[in-house]
Backbone as JSON, one array per atom type, in Angstrom:
{
  "sequence": "MAGKTKKPKLLVTGCNGLLGQKVVELAKPQFWIAGADLQDKPLGSVNEYITLDISQQEAVRDAVEKISPTSIVNTAAMTNVDACERERDLAWQVNVEGVRFLLEASQKTGCSLIQISSDYVFDGEEGPYGEDAPPNPSGYYGLTKMESERVLVGNQTPWAVVRTNVLYGWARGVRLNFVLWVRSHLLAGQYIRTAIDQYGNPTLADNLAEGVLSIVRAHRQGIYHIAGLDYLSRWAFAMKIADVFKLNKELIVPVVSAQLSQRAPRPHWGGLKTDRIVKEQGISMIGVQAGLEILKGQIPPEQLEVP",
  "N": [[31.62, 144.05, 132.72], [30.43, 140.67, 134.03], [27.79, 140.29, 135.0], [24.35, 139.67, 136.24], [22.55, 136.94, 135.02], [20.06, 135.01, 133.79], [20.55, 133.01, 132.11], [22.21, 129.84, 130.99], [25.93, 130.23, 131.38], [28.2, 130.51, 128.86], [31.44, 129.75, 128.08], [33.64, 130.54, 125.55], [36.23, 129.58, 124.14], [38.83, 130.34, 121.91], [37.28, 131.99, 120.3], [37.14, 133.5, 117.93], [38.14, 132.02, 115.86], [37.07, 129.63, 113.02], [35.35, 127.46, 114.15], [34.92, 128.5, 116.4], [33.58, 131.07, 116.12], [31.08, 129.75, 115.17], [30.08, 128.25, 117.07], [29.36, 130.22, 118.86], [27.33, 131.75, 117.4], [25.35, 129.77, 117.12], [24.89, 129.17, 119.78], [23.77, 131.57, 121.02], [20.87, 132.13, 121.39], [20.22, 130.66, 123.64], [22.29, 130.7, 125.54], [24.14, 132.82, 127.88], [27.0, 134.41, 126.81], [30.67, 134.23, 126.92], [33.33, 135.2, 125.33], [36.78, 134.39, 124.15], [39.94, 134.95, 123.06], [42.98, 135.31, 121.07], [43.0, 137.78, 119.8], [42.43, 141.68, 120.02], [39.72, 142.21, 119.91], [36.53, 140.66, 119.4], [35.32, 138.64, 116.89], [32.62, 137.81, 116.44], [29.31, 138.56, 117.8], [29.29, 138.67, 121.43], [28.55, 138.46, 124.71], [30.14, 139.35, 126.64], [33.71, 139.96, 126.26], [36.93, 138.74, 126.38], [40.66, 139.16, 125.95], [42.71, 136.76, 125.76], [45.44, 134.21, 126.3], [45.47, 130.83, 126.01], [47.67, 129.5, 126.83], [48.87, 130.65, 129.04], [48.63, 130.5, 132.19], [48.06, 131.89, 134.75], [46.37, 133.85, 133.76], [44.53, 132.55, 132.39], [43.45, 131.11, 134.59], [42.26, 133.51, 135.96], [40.45, 134.65, 134.03], [38.57, 132.63, 133.78], [37.61, 132.47, 136.61], [36.49, 135.21, 136.68], [34.46, 135.1, 134.88], [33.15, 132.78, 135.54], [31.57, 130.62, 134.35], [29.13, 128.16, 133.16], [29.51, 126.36, 131.56], [32.87, 125.45, 129.39], [33.59, 125.55, 126.39], [36.48, 124.69, 124.4], [37.83, 125.8, 121.75], [40.1, 126.74, 121.01], [43.42, 126.6, 119.69], [46.59, 125.25, 118.37], [46.7, 124.43, 115.33], [47.8, 124.08, 112.68], [49.12, 121.43, 111.21], [51.87, 121.17, 110.12], [53.29, 123.42, 111.08], [52.97, 122.74, 113.98], [55.18, 120.38, 113.73], [57.21, 121.94, 113.31], [57.47, 123.96, 115.46], [57.44, 122.56, 118.13], [57.51, 123.2, 121.03], [55.84, 125.21, 121.35], [53.62, 124.25, 120.16], [52.8, 122.09, 122.12], [52.59, 123.61, 124.5], [50.36, 125.48, 123.87], [48.32, 123.2, 123.13], [48.29, 121.22, 124.69], [49.1, 122.04, 127.42], [47.7, 124.27, 127.95], [45.01, 123.16, 127.94], [45.21, 121.73, 130.44], [45.48, 123.89, 131.88], [42.9, 124.94, 131.57], [41.24, 123.18, 132.64], [42.11, 122.82, 135.38], [41.33, 125.46, 136.23], [38.38, 125.09, 135.59], [38.05, 123.02, 137.61], [38.19, 124.45, 139.9], [35.86, 126.08, 139.75], [33.73, 124.67, 139.19], [32.6, 124.24, 136.7], [31.79, 122.46, 133.3], [33.83, 121.26, 130.97], [34.51, 121.29, 127.43], [36.42, 119.84, 125.29], [37.9, 120.07, 122.08], [38.99, 117.89, 119.6], [40.96, 115.43, 117.3], [40.97, 113.63, 114.52], [43.44, 113.08, 114.03], [44.68, 112.07, 116.09], [44.8, 109.11, 115.71], [46.69, 106.9, 113.63], [46.07, 106.61, 111.11], [45.71, 104.68, 109.38], [43.6, 102.72, 109.28], [41.15, 103.75, 109.23], [37.68, 104.82, 108.83], [37.65, 105.69, 112.18], [36.12, 104.62, 115.3], [34.98, 105.63, 118.52], [36.28, 104.24, 120.43], [38.62, 103.05, 119.33], [42.05, 102.6, 119.72], [44.08, 105.22, 120.44], [46.93, 106.23, 118.37], [48.95, 108.37, 117.56], [50.49, 109.79, 114.83], [52.11, 112.02, 114.21], [53.26, 115.17, 115.4], [51.32, 117.06, 116.0], [49.06, 115.57, 116.28], [50.21, 113.72, 118.5], [49.98, 116.14, 120.55], [47.22, 116.41, 120.77], [46.15, 114.06, 121.45], [47.31, 113.73, 124.03], [46.24, 115.95, 125.16], [43.69, 115.21, 125.5], [44.12, 113.02, 127.32], [44.78, 114.76, 129.51], [42.2, 115.04, 130.38], [40.87, 112.67, 130.65], [39.52, 110.63, 133.23], [39.24, 112.42, 135.25], [37.14, 114.38, 137.71], [35.9, 116.21, 137.41], [33.2, 117.26, 135.26], [33.55, 116.4, 131.8], [34.27, 116.47, 128.22], [35.3, 115.11, 125.24], [35.52, 116.11, 121.79], [36.13, 114.66, 118.87], [37.06, 115.45, 115.53], [37.23, 116.06, 112.11], [39.06, 117.07, 109.15], [37.89, 119.79, 108.98], [35.69, 122.57, 107.51], [34.59, 125.61, 106.21], [32.96, 128.94, 106.43], [33.6, 131.94, 107.65], [34.08, 135.19, 109.07], [37.28, 136.52, 108.99], [39.01, 134.28, 109.11], [41.41, 131.93, 108.66], [42.6, 130.23, 105.84], [40.75, 127.32, 104.91], [40.43, 123.81, 103.64], [38.59, 123.98, 101.84], [38.14, 127.0, 101.1], [40.8, 127.09, 100.38], [41.08, 125.68, 97.91], [39.2, 126.63, 96.61], [40.0, 129.47, 96.26], [42.33, 129.48, 94.76], [41.55, 128.03, 92.36], [39.41, 129.97, 91.61], [41.48, 132.05, 90.69], [42.58, 130.66, 88.52], [44.6, 128.99, 88.92], [46.67, 126.14, 89.16], [46.51, 123.15, 91.33], [47.54, 120.64, 93.39], [45.81, 117.89, 94.62], [45.73, 115.09, 97.0], [45.2, 112.04, 96.29], [45.35, 109.88, 98.0], [44.58, 110.33, 100.56], [42.27, 110.06, 102.86], [39.06, 111.02, 104.35], [36.25, 111.99, 106.31], [35.12, 114.84, 105.53], [34.09, 117.83, 107.65], [31.4, 119.99, 107.97], [31.71, 123.15, 109.56], [29.44, 124.47, 110.86], [27.68, 122.03, 111.33], [29.18, 120.78, 113.26], [29.51, 122.37, 115.11], [26.79, 122.33, 116.22], [26.75, 119.9, 116.84], [28.31, 119.95, 119.24], [27.11, 121.8, 120.93], [24.95, 120.33, 121.39], [25.93, 118.43, 123.0], [26.83, 119.89, 125.27], [24.13, 120.95, 126.21], [23.06, 118.77, 126.76], [24.62, 117.96, 129.13], [26.17, 115.75, 128.28], [28.89, 113.39, 128.72], [32.23, 111.91, 128.21], [34.02, 110.73, 125.11], [33.25, 111.83, 121.93], [32.6, 111.36, 118.3], [32.27, 113.73, 115.73], [31.6, 114.16, 112.55], [31.29, 114.38, 108.83], [29.3, 113.04, 106.69], [30.08, 111.86, 104.4], [32.68, 109.95, 102.81], [35.73, 110.36, 101.44], [38.45, 111.06, 99.18], [40.98, 113.49, 99.42], [41.48, 114.63, 96.68], [38.98, 113.9, 95.59], [37.44, 115.6, 97.12], [38.16, 118.17, 96.5], [37.25, 118.06, 93.75], [34.49, 117.94, 94.18], [34.1, 120.49, 95.21], [34.97, 122.26, 93.2], [32.86, 121.55, 91.32], [30.41, 122.5, 92.75], [31.08, 125.23, 93.07], [31.12, 125.85, 90.43], [33.63, 125.78, 88.94], [36.83, 125.39, 87.17], [37.77, 122.14, 86.71], [39.71, 120.99, 85.52], [42.17, 122.17, 86.81], [42.95, 120.82, 88.73], [44.78, 118.64, 89.91], [45.57, 115.31, 90.34], [47.55, 113.64, 92.85], [50.02, 111.68, 94.65], [50.54, 111.33, 98.24], [53.32, 111.66, 98.74], [54.13, 112.92, 96.76], [53.72, 115.79, 97.63], [55.26, 116.54, 99.35], [55.1, 117.24, 102.09], [55.41, 118.42, 105.55], [54.39, 117.3, 108.02], [53.18, 113.99, 108.72], [50.45, 112.89, 107.14], [47.12, 111.29, 107.55], [46.5, 108.46, 105.71], [44.07, 106.88, 105.59], [42.18, 108.27, 107.41], [39.7, 109.84, 109.33], [36.27, 109.44, 110.85], [33.91, 107.38, 112.78], [30.69, 108.03, 113.27], [28.57, 107.11, 114.96], [27.76, 107.22, 117.63], [27.02, 110.14, 118.27], [25.09, 110.34, 116.69], [23.1, 108.51, 117.43], [22.76, 109.13, 120.31], [22.05, 111.76, 120.36], [20.6, 112.5, 118.18], [21.62, 113.97, 116.05], [22.08, 114.88, 112.94], [24.22, 114.02, 110.15], [25.87, 115.91, 107.94], [26.19, 115.73, 104.41], [28.8, 116.27, 101.92], [27.93, 117.47, 99.5], [25.53, 119.02, 100.4], [26.8, 120.33, 102.49], [28.69, 122.19, 101.17], [26.89, 123.73, 99.5], [25.6, 124.89, 101.6], [27.87, 126.41, 102.78], [28.61, 128.04, 100.56], [26.28, 129.71, 100.29], [26.72, 131.36, 102.5], [28.93, 132.84, 101.9], [29.46, 136.32, 101.37], [28.06, 137.97, 98.57], [29.69, 139.57, 97.07], [32.37, 138.46, 97.29], [31.93, 136.02, 95.85], [32.5, 135.76, 93.26], [35.48, 136.38, 90.84], [37.75, 138.74, 91.66]],
  "CA": [[31.35, 142.75, 133.79], [29.48, 139.53, 133.55], [26.48, 140.73, 135.54], [23.73, 138.55, 136.55], [21.61, 136.59, 134.0], [19.09, 133.61, 134.19], [20.87, 131.95, 131.17], [23.56, 129.15, 131.86], [26.93, 130.93, 131.1], [29.17, 129.51, 128.16], [32.73, 130.36, 127.78], [34.05, 129.94, 123.97], [37.98, 129.81, 123.94], [39.38, 130.58, 120.35], [35.95, 132.21, 119.6], [37.34, 134.24, 116.53], [38.43, 131.2, 114.81], [35.96, 129.08, 112.21], [34.59, 126.68, 114.79], [34.5, 129.41, 117.53], [32.33, 131.9, 115.61], [29.8, 128.93, 114.9], [29.5, 128.08, 118.4], [28.99, 131.46, 119.48], [26.25, 132.05, 116.73], [24.26, 128.83, 117.5], [24.56, 129.19, 121.13], [23.22, 133.01, 121.24], [19.54, 131.85, 121.96], [20.07, 129.64, 124.94], [23.43, 131.08, 126.49], [25.03, 134.07, 128.07], [28.21, 133.73, 125.96], [31.84, 135.16, 126.87], [34.42, 135.07, 124.1], [38.12, 134.67, 124.37], [40.69, 134.67, 122.11], [44.29, 136.3, 121.21], [42.85, 139.28, 119.39], [41.88, 142.71, 121.23], [38.28, 142.42, 119.78], [35.64, 139.6, 118.95], [34.54, 138.8, 115.5], [31.16, 137.84, 116.57], [28.68, 139.06, 119.01], [29.44, 138.13, 122.48], [28.19, 139.29, 126.06], [31.55, 139.92, 127.15], [34.87, 139.33, 125.52], [38.2, 138.44, 126.83], [41.9, 138.83, 125.25], [43.25, 135.78, 126.37], [46.06, 133.01, 125.71], [45.36, 129.87, 127.08], [48.83, 128.7, 127.37], [49.26, 131.2, 130.48], [48.16, 129.56, 133.59], [47.39, 132.71, 135.58], [45.61, 134.45, 132.82], [43.36, 131.38, 132.22], [42.66, 131.19, 136.01], [41.67, 134.75, 136.31], [39.44, 134.71, 133.08], [37.58, 131.64, 134.27], [37.18, 133.26, 137.96], [35.86, 136.26, 136.56], [33.45, 134.62, 134.3], [32.5, 131.75, 136.46], [30.89, 129.96, 133.46], [28.65, 126.81, 133.24], [30.42, 125.21, 130.61], [33.45, 126.15, 128.57], [34.19, 124.83, 124.97], [37.85, 124.86, 123.97], [38.22, 125.68, 120.34], [41.66, 127.28, 120.85], [44.29, 125.36, 119.54], [47.74, 125.31, 117.41], [45.93, 123.45, 114.21], [48.61, 124.12, 111.39], [50.18, 120.23, 111.36], [53.42, 121.38, 109.76], [54.02, 124.35, 112.05], [53.08, 122.09, 114.91], [56.27, 119.74, 113.74], [58.39, 122.75, 113.43], [57.54, 124.69, 116.7], [56.87, 121.65, 118.82], [57.37, 123.62, 122.55], [54.71, 126.11, 121.2], [52.27, 123.3, 120.05], [52.66, 121.47, 123.51], [52.21, 124.77, 125.5], [48.87, 125.49, 123.61], [47.3, 122.22, 122.85], [48.3, 120.41, 125.97], [49.27, 122.65, 128.73], [46.59, 125.05, 127.91], [43.94, 122.26, 128.33], [45.59, 121.57, 131.61], [45.28, 125.09, 132.54], [41.53, 125.29, 131.58], [40.71, 122.05, 133.73], [42.42, 123.4, 136.88], [40.16, 126.56, 136.26], [37.28, 124.45, 135.57], [37.68, 122.31, 138.75], [37.77, 125.48, 141.0], [34.56, 126.84, 139.48], [32.71, 123.6, 139.03], [32.0, 123.98, 135.29], [32.24, 121.45, 132.66], [34.84, 121.45, 129.87], [34.21, 120.28, 126.21], [37.47, 119.89, 124.52], [37.91, 119.71, 120.49], [40.05, 117.33, 119.14], [41.25, 115.38, 115.88], [41.47, 112.19, 114.05], [45.0, 113.06, 114.03], [44.97, 111.14, 117.35], [45.12, 108.07, 115.01], [47.64, 106.83, 112.58], [45.23, 106.79, 109.73], [46.03, 103.28, 108.43], [42.56, 101.6, 109.45], [39.84, 104.37, 109.38], [37.18, 105.53, 109.81], [37.6, 105.3, 113.39], [35.2, 104.64, 116.58], [35.54, 106.63, 119.76], [37.05, 103.21, 121.22], [39.87, 102.63, 118.87], [43.23, 103.18, 120.35], [45.19, 106.31, 119.72], [48.16, 106.01, 117.75], [49.34, 109.43, 116.53], [51.82, 109.46, 113.62], [52.73, 113.13, 114.07], [53.15, 115.81, 116.65], [50.03, 117.78, 116.3], [48.18, 114.23, 116.91], [50.35, 113.52, 119.88], [49.45, 117.08, 121.61], [45.82, 116.35, 120.86], [46.03, 112.61, 122.24], [47.93, 114.07, 125.43], [45.3, 116.84, 125.59], [42.67, 114.26, 125.94], [44.62, 112.26, 128.64], [44.44, 115.57, 130.96], [41.03, 115.03, 130.93], [40.36, 111.19, 131.05], [39.72, 110.12, 134.7], [39.03, 113.72, 136.11], [35.88, 114.26, 138.6], [35.21, 117.49, 136.55], [32.77, 117.2, 134.04], [34.39, 116.5, 130.42], [33.72, 115.84, 127.05], [36.44, 115.32, 123.97], [34.86, 115.93, 120.48], [37.17, 114.41, 117.69], [36.39, 115.94, 114.32], [38.55, 115.88, 110.84], [38.95, 117.99, 107.69], [36.76, 121.16, 109.27], [35.62, 123.4, 106.41], [33.18, 126.34, 106.55], [33.0, 130.08, 106.02], [33.56, 132.87, 108.94], [34.96, 136.37, 109.16], [38.5, 136.86, 109.46], [39.34, 133.13, 109.5], [42.6, 131.43, 107.86], [41.95, 129.43, 104.64], [40.37, 125.75, 105.22], [40.79, 123.27, 102.46], [37.68, 124.31, 100.77], [38.32, 127.99, 100.72], [42.09, 127.41, 99.57], [40.91, 125.19, 96.72], [38.35, 127.8, 95.83], [40.77, 130.6, 95.95], [43.22, 129.15, 93.63], [40.64, 127.91, 90.97], [39.3, 131.51, 90.74], [42.59, 132.89, 90.39], [43.28, 130.16, 87.51], [46.09, 128.36, 89.34], [46.68, 124.49, 89.47], [46.41, 122.77, 92.71], [48.02, 119.57, 93.4], [45.74, 117.31, 95.85], [46.13, 113.84, 97.19], [44.38, 110.73, 96.04], [45.67, 108.77, 99.07], [44.26, 110.9, 101.82], [40.69, 109.82, 102.88], [38.44, 111.37, 105.45], [34.89, 112.54, 106.06], [35.02, 116.35, 105.47], [33.1, 118.67, 108.57], [31.1, 121.5, 108.08], [31.66, 123.96, 111.08], [28.14, 124.65, 111.25], [27.37, 120.94, 111.96], [30.07, 120.55, 114.24], [29.11, 123.26, 116.43], [25.49, 121.79, 116.36], [26.66, 118.54, 117.82], [29.23, 120.35, 120.26], [26.17, 122.41, 121.75], [23.95, 119.21, 121.98], [26.83, 117.74, 124.16], [26.83, 120.99, 126.18], [23.04, 121.33, 126.59], [22.44, 117.25, 127.71], [25.56, 117.61, 129.96], [26.97, 114.62, 127.96], [30.25, 113.32, 129.18], [32.92, 111.33, 127.38], [34.49, 110.97, 123.96], [32.23, 111.74, 120.87], [33.18, 111.86, 117.03], [31.52, 114.35, 114.91], [32.3, 114.43, 111.39], [30.67, 114.77, 107.94], [28.52, 111.83, 106.1], [30.61, 111.33, 103.13], [34.22, 109.29, 102.9], [36.35, 110.53, 100.29], [39.65, 111.6, 99.08], [41.34, 115.26, 99.19], [41.19, 114.84, 95.44], [37.7, 114.07, 95.33], [36.46, 116.37, 97.65], [38.35, 119.2, 95.39], [36.54, 117.98, 92.54], [33.42, 118.42, 94.43], [34.37, 121.83, 95.35], [34.79, 122.72, 91.92], [31.48, 121.32, 90.83], [29.45, 123.32, 93.71], [31.16, 126.67, 92.82], [31.46, 125.95, 89.26], [35.1, 126.25, 88.94], [37.69, 124.39, 86.16], [38.08, 120.86, 87.55], [41.23, 120.73, 84.89], [43.09, 122.66, 87.16], [43.01, 120.07, 89.94], [45.82, 117.73, 89.69], [45.78, 114.18, 91.11], [48.95, 113.15, 93.31], [49.87, 110.71, 95.75], [50.97, 112.05, 99.43], [54.68, 111.56, 98.82], [54.46, 114.15, 95.97], [53.32, 116.85, 98.04], [56.41, 116.97, 100.34], [54.37, 117.64, 103.62], [56.38, 118.11, 106.6], [53.89, 116.47, 109.06], [52.38, 113.03, 108.17], [48.87, 112.85, 106.93], [46.4, 110.05, 107.45], [45.94, 107.92, 104.71], [42.71, 106.36, 105.82], [41.71, 108.95, 108.69], [38.29, 109.87, 109.21], [35.39, 109.2, 111.9], [32.49, 107.06, 112.69], [29.86, 109.01, 114.16], [27.08, 106.44, 115.46], [27.4, 107.77, 119.08], [26.66, 111.08, 118.66], [23.97, 110.51, 115.92], [22.06, 107.73, 118.11], [22.3, 109.55, 121.35], [21.73, 113.15, 120.38], [19.89, 112.64, 117.17], [22.26, 114.8, 115.27], [22.23, 114.56, 111.28], [25.54, 114.49, 109.85], [25.88, 116.53, 106.52], [27.19, 115.27, 103.69], [29.8, 117.09, 101.1], [27.29, 118.47, 98.63], [24.81, 119.8, 101.22], [27.62, 121.21, 103.25], [29.26, 122.94, 100.26], [26.09, 124.4, 99.19], [25.29, 125.54, 102.79], [28.73, 127.2, 102.62], [28.08, 128.86, 99.34], [25.12, 130.41, 100.9], [27.19, 132.05, 103.59], [30.01, 133.75, 101.56], [29.04, 137.56, 100.8], [28.02, 137.9, 97.27], [30.85, 140.36, 96.48], [33.45, 137.53, 97.44], [31.73, 134.75, 95.18], [33.2, 135.93, 91.9], [36.68, 136.81, 90.58], [37.91, 140.21, 91.84]],
  "C": [[30.13, 141.64, 133.18], [27.97, 139.72, 133.89], [25.72, 139.41, 135.81], [22.89, 138.11, 135.47], [20.98, 135.17, 134.46], [19.58, 132.51, 132.9], [22.05, 131.37, 131.4], [24.61, 130.04, 130.9], [27.93, 129.91, 130.05], [30.39, 130.53, 128.01], [33.06, 129.6, 126.51], [35.44, 130.45, 124.21], [38.18, 129.85, 122.57], [37.95, 131.04, 119.72], [35.88, 133.02, 118.41], [37.54, 133.26, 115.51], [37.17, 130.49, 114.25], [35.05, 128.35, 113.31], [33.8, 127.59, 116.26], [33.43, 130.24, 117.16], [30.75, 130.93, 115.39], [29.22, 128.63, 115.98], [28.72, 129.08, 119.18], [27.68, 131.96, 118.73], [25.22, 131.23, 116.85], [23.89, 129.17, 118.85], [23.57, 130.5, 121.67], [21.77, 132.92, 122.0], [19.3, 131.35, 123.33], [21.04, 130.16, 126.05], [23.76, 132.39, 126.71], [26.51, 133.75, 127.32], [29.34, 134.77, 126.34], [32.6, 134.55, 125.99], [35.56, 135.05, 124.68], [39.01, 134.16, 123.42], [42.18, 135.68, 121.84], [44.06, 137.61, 120.89], [42.16, 140.36, 120.31], [40.31, 142.71, 120.96], [37.55, 141.07, 119.29], [35.39, 139.93, 117.49], [33.19, 138.64, 115.27], [30.68, 138.61, 117.7], [28.51, 138.35, 120.29], [28.9, 139.02, 123.9], [29.08, 139.97, 126.8], [32.82, 139.09, 126.55], [36.27, 139.55, 126.44], [39.7, 138.23, 126.21], [42.52, 137.68, 126.28], [44.18, 134.46, 125.39], [46.15, 131.78, 126.58], [46.69, 129.09, 127.52], [49.48, 129.64, 128.73], [48.1, 131.21, 131.27], [47.36, 130.53, 134.26], [46.2, 133.56, 134.72], [44.09, 133.71, 132.72], [42.63, 131.06, 133.59], [41.84, 132.26, 136.36], [40.44, 134.85, 135.32], [38.27, 133.67, 133.62], [37.0, 132.2, 135.55], [36.19, 134.1, 137.76], [34.68, 135.99, 135.64], [32.35, 133.72, 135.13], [31.35, 131.12, 135.53], [30.31, 128.47, 133.87], [29.11, 125.83, 132.78], [31.56, 126.12, 129.89], [33.85, 125.07, 127.25], [35.23, 125.72, 124.63], [37.96, 124.73, 122.44], [39.71, 125.85, 120.25], [42.56, 126.27, 120.67], [45.41, 125.72, 118.53], [47.18, 124.08, 116.56], [46.8, 123.23, 113.23], [49.42, 122.66, 111.7], [51.52, 120.68, 111.29], [53.99, 122.19, 110.6], [54.17, 123.47, 113.31], [54.72, 121.07, 115.17], [57.64, 120.84, 113.93], [58.74, 123.48, 114.75], [57.07, 123.67, 117.83], [57.05, 122.31, 120.37], [56.1, 124.21, 122.41], [53.38, 125.23, 121.26], [52.04, 122.6, 121.39], [52.07, 122.6, 124.22], [50.64, 125.26, 125.17], [48.0, 124.55, 123.76], [47.62, 121.36, 124.09], [48.09, 121.14, 127.48], [48.2, 123.86, 128.72], [45.35, 124.3, 128.11], [43.95, 122.08, 129.79], [45.26, 122.91, 132.67], [43.65, 125.4, 132.73], [40.81, 124.26, 132.48], [41.1, 122.38, 134.93], [41.59, 124.56, 137.02], [38.71, 125.95, 136.36], [37.29, 123.77, 136.76], [37.57, 123.35, 140.06], [36.51, 126.21, 141.03], [33.47, 125.98, 139.43], [32.23, 123.38, 137.84], [32.59, 122.64, 134.37], [33.14, 121.94, 131.49], [34.82, 120.77, 128.83], [35.73, 120.7, 125.23], [37.59, 119.34, 123.2], [39.11, 119.06, 120.3], [40.13, 116.66, 117.7], [41.32, 113.84, 115.79], [42.99, 111.91, 113.81], [45.4, 112.29, 115.22], [45.53, 109.41, 116.77], [46.14, 107.93, 113.81], [47.17, 106.83, 111.14], [45.61, 105.61, 108.79], [44.8, 102.63, 108.43], [41.34, 102.55, 109.68], [38.86, 104.3, 108.33], [37.35, 105.0, 110.98], [36.65, 105.28, 114.41], [35.73, 105.29, 117.41], [36.34, 105.36, 120.44], [38.51, 102.73, 120.68], [41.2, 103.19, 119.63], [44.09, 104.18, 119.72], [46.22, 106.0, 119.27], [48.79, 106.98, 116.88], [50.74, 109.21, 115.75], [52.8, 110.55, 113.66], [52.58, 114.04, 115.15], [52.05, 116.5, 116.98], [49.06, 116.37, 116.77], [48.57, 113.83, 118.23], [50.01, 114.49, 120.73], [47.9, 116.63, 121.69], [45.6, 115.06, 121.81], [46.41, 113.02, 123.6], [46.88, 115.19, 126.05], [44.04, 116.0, 126.13], [43.25, 113.46, 126.93], [44.44, 113.1, 129.82], [43.27, 115.24, 131.31], [40.56, 113.88, 131.36], [40.7, 110.91, 132.65], [39.29, 111.22, 135.68], [37.69, 113.65, 136.62], [35.19, 115.4, 137.67], [34.41, 116.99, 135.42], [33.21, 117.33, 132.54], [33.98, 115.93, 129.77], [34.77, 115.83, 126.08], [35.36, 114.84, 122.93], [35.76, 116.06, 119.53], [36.38, 114.75, 116.51], [37.53, 115.94, 113.01], [38.08, 116.69, 109.64], [37.65, 119.12, 107.89], [36.73, 122.01, 107.89], [34.46, 124.29, 106.73], [33.84, 128.23, 106.32], [32.78, 131.07, 107.47], [34.35, 134.11, 108.72], [35.95, 136.17, 109.52], [39.35, 135.41, 109.39], [40.21, 132.78, 108.58], [42.11, 130.41, 106.68], [41.83, 127.79, 104.97], [40.44, 125.35, 104.01], [39.73, 123.55, 101.44], [37.75, 125.76, 100.26], [39.74, 128.23, 100.06], [41.64, 126.84, 98.27], [40.07, 126.02, 96.0], [39.06, 129.01, 95.32], [41.82, 130.4, 94.61], [42.35, 128.48, 92.43], [40.07, 129.01, 90.53], [40.25, 132.19, 90.28], [42.93, 131.96, 89.06], [44.31, 129.32, 87.77], [45.83, 126.52, 89.29], [46.8, 124.34, 90.72], [46.78, 121.12, 92.58], [46.92, 119.06, 94.97], [45.64, 115.76, 95.89], [44.9, 112.73, 96.9], [44.49, 109.65, 97.15], [45.57, 109.34, 100.4], [43.04, 111.1, 102.12], [40.35, 110.53, 104.43], [37.06, 111.84, 105.23], [34.61, 114.03, 106.54], [33.84, 116.94, 106.64], [32.73, 119.47, 108.34], [31.11, 121.99, 109.37], [30.45, 123.89, 111.59], [27.65, 123.03, 112.17], [27.85, 120.47, 112.97], [29.64, 121.27, 115.36], [27.56, 122.89, 116.88], [25.75, 120.68, 117.38], [27.55, 119.07, 119.07], [28.11, 120.93, 121.35], [25.23, 121.44, 122.15], [24.63, 118.77, 123.12], [26.63, 118.59, 125.49], [25.39, 120.99, 127.01], [22.66, 119.7, 127.27], [23.44, 116.89, 128.56], [26.34, 116.12, 129.68], [28.51, 114.39, 128.48], [30.98, 111.99, 128.02], [33.62, 111.6, 125.93], [33.66, 110.8, 122.85], [33.02, 112.09, 119.63], [31.99, 112.66, 116.32], [32.27, 114.78, 113.7], [31.41, 114.33, 110.3], [30.28, 113.07, 107.26], [29.17, 111.19, 105.17], [32.1, 111.0, 103.23], [34.97, 109.52, 101.6], [37.65, 111.12, 100.76], [40.15, 113.04, 99.22], [40.9, 115.27, 97.67], [39.49, 114.81, 95.16], [36.79, 114.98, 96.0], [36.73, 117.81, 96.68], [37.71, 119.23, 94.24], [34.95, 118.36, 92.88], [33.08, 119.81, 94.79], [33.82, 122.52, 94.06], [33.38, 122.51, 91.23], [30.19, 122.52, 91.49], [29.56, 124.83, 93.12], [31.75, 126.83, 91.16], [32.69, 126.25, 88.56], [35.7, 125.19, 87.82], [38.3, 123.29, 87.12], [39.72, 120.69, 86.72], [42.31, 121.16, 85.86], [43.79, 121.82, 88.6], [43.7, 118.64, 89.49], [45.83, 116.53, 90.82], [47.16, 113.8, 91.79], [49.01, 112.37, 94.45], [50.68, 111.51, 96.99], [52.46, 112.49, 99.4], [55.12, 112.76, 97.83], [54.6, 115.7, 96.33], [54.61, 117.36, 99.02], [56.04, 117.88, 101.69], [55.14, 117.38, 104.77], [55.9, 117.17, 107.55], [53.16, 115.33, 108.3], [51.17, 113.12, 108.15], [48.46, 111.42, 106.76], [46.1, 109.66, 106.09], [44.3, 107.49, 104.66], [42.14, 107.0, 107.13], [40.18, 108.59, 108.7], [37.41, 109.28, 110.49], [34.33, 108.68, 111.92], [31.76, 107.84, 113.74], [28.3, 108.4, 114.91], [26.74, 106.84, 116.87], [26.5, 108.92, 119.05], [24.96, 111.1, 117.91], [22.75, 109.75, 116.73], [21.77, 108.41, 119.46], [21.48, 111.12, 121.56], [21.0, 113.57, 119.21], [20.21, 113.82, 115.99], [22.44, 114.17, 113.61], [23.48, 115.04, 110.87], [25.17, 114.89, 108.29], [26.82, 116.09, 105.71], [27.98, 116.37, 102.76], [28.91, 118.07, 100.21], [26.45, 119.1, 99.6], [25.6, 120.87, 101.85], [28.23, 122.3, 102.23], [28.44, 123.97, 99.9], [25.71, 125.52, 100.41], [26.58, 126.97, 102.94], [28.89, 128.31, 101.63], [27.24, 130.01, 99.72], [25.64, 131.66, 101.41], [28.14, 133.09, 102.97], [29.28, 135.14, 100.77], [29.39, 137.38, 99.34], [29.29, 138.57, 96.52], [32.35, 139.72, 96.58], [33.08, 136.22, 96.6], [32.6, 134.87, 93.8], [34.56, 136.59, 92.04], [36.8, 138.12, 90.7], [38.03, 140.96, 90.58]]
}
């Protein structure tokens, strides 16, 4: 049971994912934390855990009523952009309807809702983008994230949207992000092809969690961009990864996007401007070199070398 607590209650949906785990870890000192995800058990330490699929309306309502949180941070989403193209109904149900159900539950309990979004709401032709740039997604994942934002805009319930891009980091049991994918292939001596024409500002999950929690604590509302300091191509990012982990750069093959045969369109000039969160919250955005060094320090020693 939730029980009584003097701390504000934070419900983190998708708490077993990369960002979810980081939010839980950073929030522990100040918040009473409830975690929710699809698995039977939490991967991090929470005060209460609920197995929850946010695409199920009644389950969402019951969970939020039971916890009665002060704030909800929704990190749950279908984020595989190629899978979103293949399984559009599922992507819509999770990424749009799931947010709608969380909003409905928030309205009944009076808590705030912070939704995580993406630079994929833009077409990626003129980035990096500020918060006021008009959304124009080119793929279905981006469309669902844009629609999830529209669910919130104009509602009386306190809400914030946090857009990010090229999220990376290390946490227990999470699927490979770009950094871990590059590292795993290079460790195995395998060639990888990376795009020279896909630009963004890679975001360390810890840095994003810091920004998200600053919004929660300050009761900020509206749209915020939280992303890394450095703007570079996927190929240049992969080369940086090889540098930090002292891996073979010759295995990294530069290609253009058309050679990758990716199902979903990728932004060529994506990325986000972060002036607002820096000015209002004093958050320092972390560059690629520093972010990769932090990540490297988080990987257990036995996983740093070739098995």
